[in-house]
N, C-alpha and C positions, 0 to 999 in steps of 0.2 A: 715398201708399202706395208710393213708390219710394225707393230708396236711391241715393246718389251714389257712384260708384266713383272710382278715382284719377284718371281722365281727365276727371272732371266729367260723365260721361254718367249718365243715370238708368237704373237697372236695375229693371224691374218685378218685383214679388213674384209667386210662383206663384198667389196667389189672384186676380190680375187675369186678363183674358182672354188676353192674349198675353204669354208670358214667354220666348220664344226670340228673341234678337236676330238681325238679319240677318247680322252678321259671324260669329256662331257657326254659323249655318246654312251660310254660304258656306265656312267652314273645314271643316265636316263633308263637304260636297260635294267639295271639293278633296282631302281625305284619301281619300275613297272612290274617286274617279277615279284618283288615283295608285296606290292599292292594286290596283285592277283592271288598270291598264296594266302594272304590275310583275308581277302574277300571270299575265296572259295572255302577255306576252313571254317570261317565264321558263318558262311552261308549254309554249309552242311549242318553245322551245329544248331544254327537258328531254325533251319527247316525242321530238324528233328524235335527240338525242344519247344520253340515258340509256336510253330504252326501245328504240329501234331499233338503236343501235350496241352498247350494252352488255347488252341484253336483261334489264334490271331490271324487276321487276313493279311495277305501278302503286301498290301499297300502300307501297312504299319511295320511289317518285318523288314522290308527292303531298306528304308531309311535307317533303321536301327543297325542293320548289317553294315551299311556304308559308313556310318559315323564310327562304329566300333572298329572297322578295318583301318580307318585313318589313325586311330589311336594305337592299334596293335602293330602296324607295319614298321615303325621305328625299332621295335624290339626284335625284328628279323634282320638286323643290320649285319649279322654274320654271313648272310647270303651274298656272295661276291661272284656272280655268274656273268656279269656284263662283259668283262674282258675275254672270258672263255668263249662266249657266244660270238663276240665280235671277231675273235681270231678264227673261229671255225667258218664264219661267214666270209671273211677275207680269203681264206684258203679255198672255199667253194667258188668265189668269184675268179680267183686266179686259175682254177681248173677249167672253168667255163670259158674264160678268155683264151686259154691255151688250146682248148678244143676248137674254138671258133677261128683261131689263127691258122689252123691246119688246112 
């Protein structure tokens, strides 16, 4: 019930129990972390500069921060934490299951 992709890996169909590959989940985690880092760093900078120095209201500053973080997050591509976080989460789940089986 699975198909082969170009790399020869089998991709499960949605009717099977698990249909999210670990690489896809790690990519989503990486993208989320990059977006959060970009939004937080630009948010702090914009708070100090745009709101304190230029006295702009927050309803103007927030869209500026959001759009700027979309442009900045691809530059944070060296951040590769998705696999590490996923491995730690899997280890945590294994420990919990081992405790529950006792």
